[in-house]
The first five atom37 places (N, CA, C, CB, O) and aatype in JSON, in Angstrom:
{
  "aatype": [12, 11, 0, 0, 2, 1, 9, 9, 10, 14, 7, 19, 7, 0, 13, 7, 3, 0, 1, 11, 11, 10, 6, 6, 10, 15, 10, 19, 6, 14, 9, 5, 6, 10, 0, 0, 15, 7, 11, 14, 13, 10, 7, 9, 4, 10, 7, 12, 1, 0, 10, 9],
  "atom_mask": [
    [1, 1, 1, 1, 1],
    [1, 1, 1, 1, 1],
    [1, 1, 1, 1, 1],
    [1, 1, 1, 1, 1],
    [1, 1, 1, 1, 1],
    [1, 1, 1, 1, 1],
    [1, 1, 1, 1, 1],
    [1, 1, 1, 1, 1],
    [1, 1, 1, 1, 1],
    [1, 1, 1, 1, 1],
    [1, 1, 1, 0, 1],
    [1, 1, 1, 1, 1],
    [1, 1, 1, 0, 1],
    [1, 1, 1, 1, 1],
    [1, 1, 1, 1, 1],
    [1, 1, 1, 0, 1],
    [1, 1, 1, 1, 1],
    [1, 1, 1, 1, 1],
    [1, 1, 1, 1, 1],
    [1, 1, 1, 1, 1],
    [1, 1, 1, 1, 1],
    [1, 1, 1, 1, 1],
    [1, 1, 1, 1, 1],
    [1, 1, 1, 1, 1],
    [1, 1, 1, 1, 1],
    [1, 1, 1, 1, 1],
    [1, 1, 1, 1, 1],
    [1, 1, 1, 1, 1],
    [1, 1, 1, 1, 1],
    [1, 1, 1, 1, 1],
    [1, 1, 1, 1, 1],
    [1, 1, 1, 1, 1],
    [1, 1, 1, 1, 1],
    [1, 1, 1, 1, 1],
    [1, 1, 1, 1, 1],
    [1, 1, 1, 1, 1],
    [1, 1, 1, 1, 1],
    [1, 1, 1, 0, 1],
    [1, 1, 1, 1, 1],
    [1, 1, 1, 1, 1],
    [1, 1, 1, 1, 1],
    [1, 1, 1, 1, 1],
    [1, 1, 1, 0, 1],
    [1, 1, 1, 1, 1],
    [1, 1, 1, 1, 1],
    [1, 1, 1, 1, 1],
    [1, 1, 1, 0, 1],
    [1, 1, 1, 1, 1],
    [1, 1, 1, 1, 1],
    [1, 1, 1, 1, 1],
    [1, 1, 1, 1, 1],
    [1, 1, 1, 1, 1]
  ],
  "atom_positions": [
    [[184.77, 50.92, 21.28], [183.9, 50.93, 21.47], [183.4, 50.48, 22.81], [183.62, 50.55, 20.62], [182.25, 50.69, 23.21]],
    [[184.25, 49.88, 23.43], [183.74, 49.55, 25.04], [183.53, 51.02, 25.83], [185.09, 48.54, 26.01], [182.7, 51.43, 26.65]],
    [[184.4, 51.45, 25.33], [184.11, 53.32, 25.88], [182.96, 54.05, 26.0], [184.65, 54.34, 25.0], [182.58, 54.83, 26.87]],
    [[182.36, 53.55, 24.71], [181.52, 54.3, 24.06], [179.62, 54.43, 25.77], [181.27, 53.11, 22.0], [179.22, 53.49, 26.45]],
    [[179.17, 55.65, 25.78], [178.35, 55.68, 26.74], [177.04, 54.98, 26.48], [178.21, 56.93, 27.06], [176.61, 54.23, 27.36]],
    [[176.41, 55.12, 25.46], [175.16, 54.9, 24.05], [175.91, 54.14, 22.65], [174.5, 56.81, 23.35], [177.01, 53.87, 22.15]],
    [[174.8, 54.04, 22.49], [174.88, 53.08, 20.92], [173.54, 53.71, 20.42], [174.79, 50.94, 21.02], [172.43, 53.87, 20.92]],
    [[174.23, 54.06, 18.99], [172.69, 54.82, 17.86], [173.32, 53.65, 17.28], [172.49, 56.81, 16.75], [174.42, 53.48, 17.8]],
    [[173.0, 52.73, 16.35], [172.62, 52.22, 14.81], [172.08, 52.13, 13.92], [172.51, 51.71, 14.55], [171.54, 51.1, 13.52]],
    [[172.1, 53.24, 13.37], [170.59, 53.54, 11.88], [170.89, 53.02, 11.11], [170.13, 54.93, 11.05], [172.07, 52.87, 10.78]],
    [[169.88, 52.55, 10.55], [169.02, 51.29, 9.7], [168.66, 52.69, 8.57], [0.0, 0.0, 0.0], [168.08, 53.76, 8.79]],
    [[169.23, 52.16, 7.42], [168.66, 52.51, 6.16], [169.85, 51.35, 5.07], [168.76, 54.56, 5.9], [171.08, 51.23, 5.09]],
    [[168.64, 50.6, 4.12], [169.42, 50.21, 3.18], [168.8, 48.41, 3.33], [0.0, 0.0, 0.0], [167.77, 47.9, 3.78]],
    [[169.8, 48.0, 2.79], [169.16, 46.94, 2.49], [169.56, 45.94, 3.85], [169.59, 46.44, 0.98], [170.44, 46.17, 4.68]],
    [[168.94, 45.16, 3.82], [169.25, 43.96, 5.82], [170.28, 43.52, 5.3], [168.0, 42.23, 6.6], [171.33, 43.98, 5.74]],
    [[170.35, 42.56, 4.28], [170.96, 41.69, 3.66], [172.65, 42.03, 4.05], [0.0, 0.0, 0.0], [173.38, 41.45, 4.86]],
    [[172.88, 42.87, 3.4], [174.38, 43.24, 3.22], [174.59, 44.43, 4.26], [174.78, 43.75, 1.56], [175.6, 45.14, 4.29]],
    [[173.99, 44.51, 4.74], [174.08, 45.29, 6.34], [174.44, 44.14, 7.03], [172.55, 46.05, 7.1], [175.63, 43.8, 7.06]],
    [[173.67, 43.59, 7.52], [174.25, 42.15, 8.32], [175.38, 42.03, 8.05], [173.68, 40.79, 8.01], [176.19, 42.37, 8.9]],
    [[176.07, 41.25, 6.17], [176.96, 40.9, 5.91], [177.95, 42.47, 6.29], [176.76, 40.2, 4.56], [179.07, 42.2, 6.73]],
    [[177.79, 43.26, 6.21], [179.23, 44.0, 6.5], [179.53, 44.05, 8.07], [179.23, 45.66, 5.9], [180.68, 43.92, 8.48]],
    [[178.18, 44.3, 9.17], [178.41, 44.68, 10.12], [179.21, 43.08, 10.58], [177.12, 45.37, 10.8], [180.0, 43.39, 11.47]],
    [[179.31, 41.59, 10.34], [179.36, 40.82, 10.37], [181.34, 40.65, 9.55], [177.94, 40.41, 9.95], [182.32, 39.98, 9.85]],
    [[181.09, 41.5, 8.67], [182.77, 40.82, 8.35], [183.9, 42.21, 8.73], [183.02, 40.26, 6.15], [185.02, 42.37, 8.24]],
    [[183.03, 43.29, 9.97], [183.59, 43.94, 10.51], [184.06, 43.56, 11.84], [183.03, 44.8, 10.39], [184.68, 44.23, 12.67]],
    [[183.42, 41.71, 11.93], [183.18, 41.55, 12.9], [182.4, 42.37, 14.4], [184.06, 41.24, 12.82], [182.62, 41.93, 15.53]],
    [[181.65, 43.38, 14.2], [181.01, 44.19, 15.17], [179.44, 43.49, 15.46], [180.97, 45.81, 14.57], [178.95, 43.84, 16.53]],
    [[178.71, 42.67, 14.73], [177.86, 41.81, 15.57], [177.71, 41.46, 16.53], [177.77, 41.12, 15.43], [176.57, 41.06, 16.72]],
    [[178.49, 41.37, 17.49], [178.78, 40.26, 18.88], [179.12, 41.42, 19.53], [180.11, 38.84, 18.91], [178.71, 41.62, 20.67]],
    [[179.89, 42.31, 18.9], [180.42, 43.35, 20.23], [179.39, 44.43, 20.54], [181.94, 44.26, 19.84], [179.11, 44.83, 21.67]],
    [[179.0, 44.74, 19.71], [177.24, 45.73, 19.43], [176.0, 44.7, 20.29], [176.58, 45.75, 17.04], [174.97, 45.21, 20.73]],
    [[176.21, 43.7, 20.39], [174.74, 42.63, 20.89], [175.28, 43.33, 22.67], [174.92, 39.97, 20.47], [174.87, 44.35, 23.22]],
    [[176.31, 42.32, 23.18], [177.01, 42.96, 24.3], [176.69, 43.92, 25.12], [177.91, 43.35, 23.99], [176.08, 44.04, 26.18]],
    [[177.44, 44.79, 24.11], [177.28, 46.23, 24.71], [175.42, 46.55, 24.91], [178.13, 47.51, 23.4], [174.89, 46.89, 25.97]],
    [[174.75, 46.33, 23.66], [173.41, 46.13, 24.16], [172.94, 45.37, 25.82], [172.87, 45.25, 23.0], [172.33, 45.93, 26.74]],
    [[173.28, 44.46, 25.79], [172.89, 43.7, 26.69], [173.04, 44.3, 28.03], [173.5, 42.56, 26.56], [172.21, 44.41, 28.94]],
    [[174.84, 44.86, 27.93], [174.95, 45.53, 29.41], [174.02, 46.33, 30.02], [175.96, 46.33, 29.51], [174.23, 46.69, 31.17]],
    [[172.86, 46.71, 29.34], [172.28, 47.92, 29.55], [172.82, 49.09, 29.08], [0.0, 0.0, 0.0], [172.17, 50.13, 28.93]],
    [[173.54, 49.01, 28.93], [173.93, 50.65, 28.03], [172.56, 51.33, 27.36], [175.18, 50.35, 26.42], [171.57, 50.73, 26.94]],
    [[172.72, 52.24, 27.37], [171.39, 53.03, 25.92], [171.95, 52.68, 25.04], [171.03, 54.83, 25.57], [173.16, 52.73, 24.85]],
    [[170.47, 51.97, 23.83], [170.88, 51.32, 22.99], [169.67, 51.97, 22.01], [171.06, 49.76, 23.34], [168.46, 51.93, 22.23]],
    [[170.3, 52.55, 20.95], [169.24, 53.0, 20.11], [169.46, 52.31, 18.84], [169.19, 54.52, 19.97], [170.42, 52.6, 18.11]],
    [[168.05, 50.85, 18.37], [168.37, 50.55, 16.84], [167.88, 51.15, 15.75], [0.0, 0.0, 0.0], [168.07, 50.24, 14.94]],
    [[167.25, 52.27, 14.95], [166.63, 52.96, 14.0], [166.34, 51.54, 12.86], [167.69, 54.36, 13.44], [167.19, 51.2, 12.05]],
    [[165.2, 50.93, 12.98], [164.92, 50.17, 11.53], [165.64, 49.36, 11.6], [165.08, 50.77, 10.21], [165.9, 48.74, 12.63]],
    [[166.2, 49.16, 10.33], [167.21, 48.08, 10.28], [168.37, 47.89, 11.06], [167.66, 48.06, 9.2], [169.0, 46.84, 10.93]],
    [[168.78, 48.84, 11.93], [169.93, 49.0, 12.86], [169.11, 47.85, 13.92], [0.0, 0.0, 0.0], [169.71, 46.94, 14.5]],
    [[168.1, 48.02, 13.99], [167.46, 46.59, 15.13], [167.62, 45.65, 14.65], [165.98, 46.35, 15.55], [168.61, 44.98, 14.92]],
    [[166.78, 45.3, 13.84], [166.82, 44.0, 12.94], [167.55, 43.41, 12.48], [166.4, 43.95, 12.14], [167.33, 42.28, 12.04]],
    [[168.81, 44.08, 12.44], [170.59, 43.35, 12.09], [170.78, 42.59, 12.7], [171.92, 44.02, 12.27], [171.22, 41.51, 12.31]],
    [[170.36, 43.04, 14.58], [171.38, 42.61, 15.56], [170.27, 41.01, 16.1], [171.79, 44.18, 17.06], [170.52, 40.19, 16.99]],
    [[169.65, 41.03, 15.6], [168.62, 39.76, 16.26], [168.35, 38.47, 15.71], [167.28, 40.17, 16.35], [167.59, 37.69, 16.3]]
  ]
}
């Protein structure tokens, strides 16, 4: 994931389930770090809310 030039996190579904799955896969922190690094990031609807 760190080699990605940009990040797109789509968002369709239930917020709670999506956030839980991101946490189970240990993806919340890496995605937040990449987004904060200045790489282009597009969080669509739930995809953006799930990282707040």
